[in-house]
C-alpha positions as CSV (number, residue, x, y, z in Angstrom):
1,X,7.7,7.2,-11.2
2,X,11.5,6.9,-10.8
3,X,13.6,6.3,-13.9
4,X,14.7,2.8,-12.8
5,X,11.2,1.6,-11.8
6,X,9.4,-1.0,-13.9
7,X,6.2,-0.8,-11.9
8,X,4.9,2.1,-9.8
9,X,1.6,1.7,-7.9
10,X,-0.2,4.1,-5.6
11,X,-3.4,3.4,-3.8
12,X,-4.1,0.1,-5.5
13,X,-6.7,-2.2,-3.9
14,X,-8.7,-5.2,-4.8
15,X,-11.8,-6.2,-2.8
16,X,-14.1,-9.2,-3.3
17,X,-16.1,-11.8,-1.5
18,X,-15.7,-15.5,-2.0
19,X,-17.6,-18.2,0.0
20,X,-18.9,-15.7,2.4
21,X,-15.5,-14.4,3.3
22,X,-14.5,-10.8,2.4
23,X,-11.0,-10.3,0.9
24,X,-9.1,-7.0,0.7
25,X,-5.7,-6.3,-0.7
26,X,-4.4,-2.8,-0.3
27,X,-1.2,-1.5,-1.8
28,X,-0.6,2.0,-0.6
29,X,2.8,2.5,-2.4
30,X,4.9,0.1,-4.4
31,X,7.8,0.8,-6.7
32,X,9.6,-2.2,-8.3
33,X,13.1,-1.2,-9.7
34,X,14.3,-2.7,-12.9
35,X,16.5,-5.8,-12.3
36,X,15.4,-6.1,-8.7
37,X,15.0,-9.5,-7.1
38,X,11.9,-9.6,-4.9
39,X,10.2,-12.1,-2.7
40,X,6.5,-11.8,-2.0
41,X,5.8,-13.7,1.2
42,X,2.9,-14.1,3.5
43,X,0.3,-16.4,4.8
44,X,-2.2,-18.2,2.6
45,X,-4.9,-15.8,1.6
46,X,-2.8,-12.7,2.2
47,X,-2.9,-11.5,-1.4
48,X,0.3,-12.7,-3.0
49,X,-1.3,-14.2,-6.0
50,X,-3.7,-11.3,-6.3
51,X,-0.8,-8.9,-6.4
52,X,1.0,-10.9,-9.0
53,X,-2.2,-11.1,-11.2
54,X,-2.5,-7.3,-10.9
55,X,1.2,-6.8,-11.8
56,X,0.8,-9.0,-14.8
57,X,-2.2,-7.0,-16.0
58,X,-4.5,-9.9,-15.7
59,X,-6.6,-8.7,-12.8
60,X,-8.1,-5.2,-12.7
61,X,-8.0,-3.6,-9.2
62,X,-11.2,-2.4,-7.5
63,X,-9.6,1.0,-7.0
64,X,-6.4,2.6,-8.2
65,X,-4.9,6.1,-7.6
66,X,-2.1,5.4,-10.1
67,X,-0.5,2.4,-11.8
68,X,2.4,2.9,-14.2
69,X,4.4,0.4,-16.1
70,X,7.7,1.1,-18.0
71,X,8.7,-2.1,-19.9
72,X,12.0,-0.6,-21.1
73,X,14.0,2.3,-19.8
74,X,13.7,4.2,-23.0
75,X,9.9,3.9,-23.0
76,X,7.6,6.5,-21.4
77,X,5.6,5.1,-18.5
78,X,2.3,3.6,-19.5
79,X,-0.8,4.6,-17.5
80,X,-2.3,1.2,-16.8
81,X,-5.1,2.6,-14.8
82,X,-6.2,4.7,-17.8
83,X,-6.1,1.6,-20.0
84,X,-8.3,-0.3,-17.5
85,X,-10.8,2.6,-17.3
86,X,-11.0,2.7,-21.1
87,X,-11.1,-1.1,-21.5
88,X,-8.3,-1.3,-24.1
89,X,-7.8,-5.0,-24.0
90,X,-5.5,-5.1,-27.1
91,X,-3.0,-2.7,-25.6
92,X,-3.0,-4.6,-22.3
93,X,-2.4,-7.8,-24.1
94,X,0.5,-6.2,-26.0
95,X,2.0,-5.0,-22.7
96,X,1.7,-8.4,-21.1
97,X,3.8,-9.8,-23.9
98,X,6.6,-7.3,-23.0
């Protein structure tokens, strides 16, 4: 994770089936720098909302190689994947508020 990144994702994916249709979101590599202005664009059903729900720590991915979040520059990166695996809901809620 670079010093200026707020989010750093590697090998994050979400798979599910709804109404007989299979959905797959794959994020091989994503770093979001602090203060960046981003636009998430794509067709309906391409995974924009799913990605945002993952980034806001509301939706747990199906698979994750690594997911780090650094709310403030002075903070050490938080291993979000570890928190999901250990089901630490209070810590995730605290991070969402930051």
